[in-house]
C-alpha positions in Angstrom: -36.1 4.2 20.1 -36.4 5.1 16.4 -35.0 2.9 13.7 -33.2 5.9 12.2 -31.3 6.7 15.4 -30.3 3.1 15.8 -29.0 2.9 12.2 -26.8 5.8 13.0 -25.4 4.1 16.1 -24.8 0.9 14.2 -22.8 2.6 11.5 -20.7 4.5 14.1 -20.1 1.1 15.7 -18.9 -0.4 12.5 -16.4 2.4 12.0 -15.1 2.8 15.5 -15.2 -0.8 16.8 -15.0 -3.0 13.8 -12.7 -0.9 11.6 -14.8 -1.3 8.5 -13.9 0.7 5.4 -15.9 3.8 4.3 -17.1 1.9 1.3 -18.5 -1.0 3.4 -20.1 1.3 5.9 -21.7 3.3 3.0 -23.2 0.1 1.6 -24.7 -0.9 5.0 -26.1 2.6 5.3 -27.7 2.4 1.8 -29.3 -1.0 2.6 -30.6 -0.1 6.0 -32.0 3.3 4.9 -33.8 1.6 2.0 -35.3 -0.8 4.5 -36.3 2.1 6.7 -37.9 3.8 3.7 -40.0 0.7 3.1 -41.3 0.7 6.7 -42.2 4.4 6.5 -44.1 3.8 3.2 -45.8 0.8 4.7 -47.0 2.7 7.7 -48.3 5.5 5.5 -50.3 3.1 3.4 -51.8 1.6 6.6 -52.7 5.0 7.9 -50.2 4.8 10.8 -47.9 7.6 9.6 -44.9 8.3 11.8 -42.0 10.7 11.4 -39.4 8.1 12.3 -40.7 4.5 13.0 -39.8 2.8 16.2 -38.2 -0.6 16.6 -41.5 -2.2 17.4 -42.4 -2.2 13.7 -39.4 -4.3 12.8 -40.7 -7.8 12.8 -40.6 -11.0 10.6 -43.7 -9.9 8.6 -42.3 -6.6 7.5 -38.8 -8.0 6.7 -40.4 -10.7 4.5 -42.6 -8.1 2.8 -39.6 -5.9 2.1 -37.5 -8.7 0.7 -40.4 -10.0 -1.4 -40.6 -6.6 -3.1 -37.0 -6.8 -4.1 -37.3 -10.0 -6.2 -37.5 -9.1 -9.9 -35.7 -5.8 -9.3 -32.4 -7.0 -7.9 -30.2 -10.1 -8.3 -30.4 -12.7 -5.6 -26.9 -11.9 -4.6 -27.9 -8.3 -3.9 -31.0 -9.3 -2.0 -28.9 -11.7 0.1 -26.6 -8.8 0.9 -29.5 -6.6 1.9 -30.8 -9.3 4.2 -27.3 -9.7 5.7 -27.2 -6.0 6.4 -30.6 -6.2 8.2 -29.4 -9.3 10.1 -26.2 -7.6 11.3 -28.1 -4.5 12.3 -30.7 -6.4 14.4 -28.0 -8.7 15.9 -26.2 -5.5 17.1 -29.4 -4.3 18.8 -30.1 -7.7 20.3 -26.6 -7.9 21.8 -27.2 -4.5 23.4 -30.5 -5.6 24.9 -32.5 -3.2 22.7 -34.3 -5.9 20.8 -35.7 -9.2 21.9 -34.7 -11.8 19.3 -33.7 -11.3 15.7 -36.5 -12.0 13.3 -34.1 -11.7 10.3 -32.4 -14.9 11.5 -35.6 -16.9 10.6 -35.3 -16.0 6.9 -33.1 -18.0 4.6 -30.6 -16.3 2.3 -31.7 -16.6 -1.4 -29.8 -19.2 -3.3 -27.4 -17.3 -5.6 -27.3 -17.9 -9.3 -24.2 -19.8 -10.4 -21.5 -17.2 -10.9 -18.5 -17.7 -13.1 -16.0 -14.8 -12.8 -15.1 -12.8 -16.0 -11.4 -13.0 -16.8 -9.0 -12.3 -19.7 -7.2 -15.1 -21.5 -3.4 -14.7 -21.3 -3.0 -13.2 -24.8 -5.7 -10.5 -24.2 -4.2 -9.7 -20.8 -0.8 -9.1 -22.4 -2.5 -7.0 -25.1 -4.1 -4.8 -22.3 -0.7 -4.4 -20.7 0.7 -3.0 -24.0 -2.0 -0.3 -24.1 -0.5 2.5 -22.1 2.4 4.7 -23.4 5.1 4.3 -20.8 7.0 7.4 -22.1 4.2 9.7 -20.9 3.9 10.4 -17.1 0.3 9.4 -17.0 0.9 6.5 -19.4 3.6 5.2 -17.1 1.2 5.5 -14.2 -1.5 3.6 -16.0 1.0 0.9 -17.0 2.0 0.5 -13.3 -1.7 0.3 -12.3 -2.4 -2.5 -14.8 0.8 -4.3 -13.9 0.2 -4.2 -10.2 -3.4 -5.3 -10.4 -2.5 -8.3 -12.5 0.7 -9.1 -10.7 -0.8 -9.0 -7.1 -4.6 -9.7 -7.5 -5.4 -7.0 -5.0 -8.8 -5.3 -5.0 -9.2 -1.8 -6.6 -9.9 -0.3 -3.2 -6.7 -1.8 -1.9 -4.8 -0.5 -4.8 -6.2 3.0 -4.3 -5.2 2.8 -0.6 -1.5 1.9 -1.2 1.2 4.3 -0.1 4.8 4.4 -1.2 5.7 2.8 2.1 3.4 -0.1 1.3 5.8 -1.6 -1.1 9.1 -3.3 -0.2 11.0 -3.2 -3.5 13.8 -5.4 -2.3 11.7 -8.2 -0.9 9.1 -7.8 -3.8 6.2 -7.6 -1.3 3.2 -5.3 -0.9 1.4 -4.6 2.4 -2.3 -4.4 1.7 -5.1 -3.4 4.0 -8.2 -5.3 2.9 -11.8 -5.8 4.0 -12.5 -5.4 7.7 -9.2 -3.4 7.9 -7.3 -6.7 7.8 -3.7 -6.5 6.7 -1.9 -9.0 4.5 1.3 -9.3 2.7 1.3 -10.3 -1.0 4.2 -10.9 -3.5 4.5 -8.7 -6.5 6.3 -9.5 -9.8 9.5 -7.9 -11.1 7.8 -6.4 -14.2 5.2 -4.7 -12.0 7.9 -3.3 -9.8 9.9 -2.0 -12.8 6.8 -0.3 -14.1 6.1 1.2 -10.7 9.7 2.5 -10.3 9.6 4.0 -13.8 6.3 5.7 -12.9 7.7 7.1 -9.6 10.8 8.4 -11.5 8.7 10.2 -14.1 6.3 11.7 -11.5 8.9 13.0 -9.0 8.2 16.7 -9.9 4.5 16.1 -9.5 5.0 14.6 -6.0 7.2 17.5 -5.0 4.6 20.1 -6.1 2.0 18.2 -4.1 4.2 18.5 -1.0 5.2 14.9 -0.6 8.7 14.1 0.7 10.8 11.3 -0.7 9.3 7.9 0.0 6.0 9.2 1.4 2.5 9.8 0.2 0.0 7.9 -1.9 1.4 5.5 -4.5 -0.9 6.4 -7.3 -1.7 10.0 -8.0 -4.1 11.9 -10.3 -2.9 14.7 -12.5 -3.3 17.3 -9.6 -1.2 15.3 -7.2 -4.1 13.8 -5.1 -4.7 10.2 -4.4 -6.5 8.2 -7.2 -9.9 6.9 -6.3 -11.2 3.5 -7.1 -13.7 5.0 -9.5 -10.9 6.8 -11.4 -8.9 3.5 -11.6 -12.0 1.9 -13.0 -12.2 4.6 -15.7 -8.5 4.0 -16.5 -9.1 0.3 -17.0 -12.1 0.9 -19.2 -10.2 3.3 -21.4 -7.5 0.7 -22.2 -10.2 -2.0 -22.7 -11.7 0.1 -25.4 -8.3 1.2 -26.8 -7.1 -2.5 -27.1 -10.4 -3.7 -28.6 -11.0 -6.5 -26.1 -13.9 -8.8 -26.8 -15.6 -8.5 -23.5 -16.0 -5.5 -21.1 -13.7 -5.6 -18.1 -13.3 -3.8 -14.7 -10.4 -3.7 -12.2 -12.1 -6.7 -10.5 -11.8 -8.6 -13.8 -8.0 -8.3 -13.4 -8.3 -9.8 -10.0 -10.3 -12.7 -11.5 -7.6 -13.0 -14.2 -4.8 -13.2 -11.6 -6.6 -16.0 -9.8 -7.5 -18.0 -12.9 -4.1 -17.8 -14.4 -2.5 -19.0 -11.2 -4.8 -22.0 -11.0 -4.2 -22.8 -14.6 -0.5 -22.6 -14.0 -0.7 -25.2 -11.2 -1.1 -23.1 -8.0 -3.1 -24.8 -5.2 -6.4 -23.3 -4.1 -5.3 -22.6 -0.5 -2.4 -20.5 -1.7 -4.7 -18.5 -4.0 -7.1 -18.0 -1.1 -4.2 -16.5 0.9 -3.1 -14.2 -1.9 -6.6 -12.9 -2.6 -7.3 -12.4 1.1 -10.5 -14.5 1.2 -11.6 -15.5 4.7 -13.3 -18.6 3.3 -12.0 -21.2 0.9 -15.5 -21.5 -0.6 -15.2 -17.9 -1.9 -12.0 -18.9 -3.8 -13.6 -22.1 -5.2 -15.6 -20.2 -7.8 -12.4 -19.8 -9.8 -12.1 -23.6 -10.1 -15.1 -23.6 -12.6 -13.0 -21.6 -15.0 -10.0 -23.7 -14.6 -12.0 -26.9 -14.9 -13.5 -25.6 -18.2 -10.0 -25.2 -19.5 -9.0 -28.6 -18.3 -11.9 -30.2 -20.1 -11.0 -28.3 -23.3 -7.5 -29.6 -23.1 -8.8 -33.1 -22.4 -11.2 -33.1 -25.3 -8.5 -31.9 -27.7 -5.7 -34.3 -26.5 -7.2 -37.6 -25.3 -7.3 -40.3 -28.0 -10.5 -41.8 -26.6 -12.5 -38.8 -25.6 
């Protein structure tokens, strides 16, 4: 049984049985093939050259050696993700009776550096929303993209995957398919809906040329009538960051952080924000409390008479 063959089986399992997104499966593939490349190189150096190494070479020693070589080249979070990919792969083989034990379970995940999400203050967020020209078809599209990202807090991949049928304009709700193909319903603000309806009205001819019937097709289109990709959305956000002269660089994910931070600053409880973001664990959402606590301390220091 070669490691390369089993990686292929594992990735197929993630797609057919677990319903993982193409992006997630691609990341698993990158991590596992990098690990396989390390094994191949190690065997060459030891004079045990093989075309495709078998599973017998996957042991605790080689996993530790591989991870040790990553320190200094990658962040601890990235190393932890690569270890998690190996763990999941070996667990898959163990459950199928193709591997006795999972050596990766004996290795602790590196402790991550303290991470405080980047976000925009309210005034800068509003300045960003004033960047697009809503009178131009693509400007109205960009306006709708920024408004929906900030209004709903969805991931850029989730935004790119939205169809016209995903939005209930009357109920002000969006049906989102997130990580692990899990579906959730999130509210969306009136201004974001108005911007979206304006965009749809201005791009009706483009949709007709692309062959989409009324009420069908992707929500956000490129200039040729195809579905916008997450990478293209990232470039759109970057363009308006530069146009508006924001102090710090941002990404679509920064708008998700901004959404969560502004909700917490406005008094929303952590559990509700967790549901809106689609986090499976409350601990994932708790990173936003650092930002809100910093703001609370700033308010306290300015306002309390005996600070």
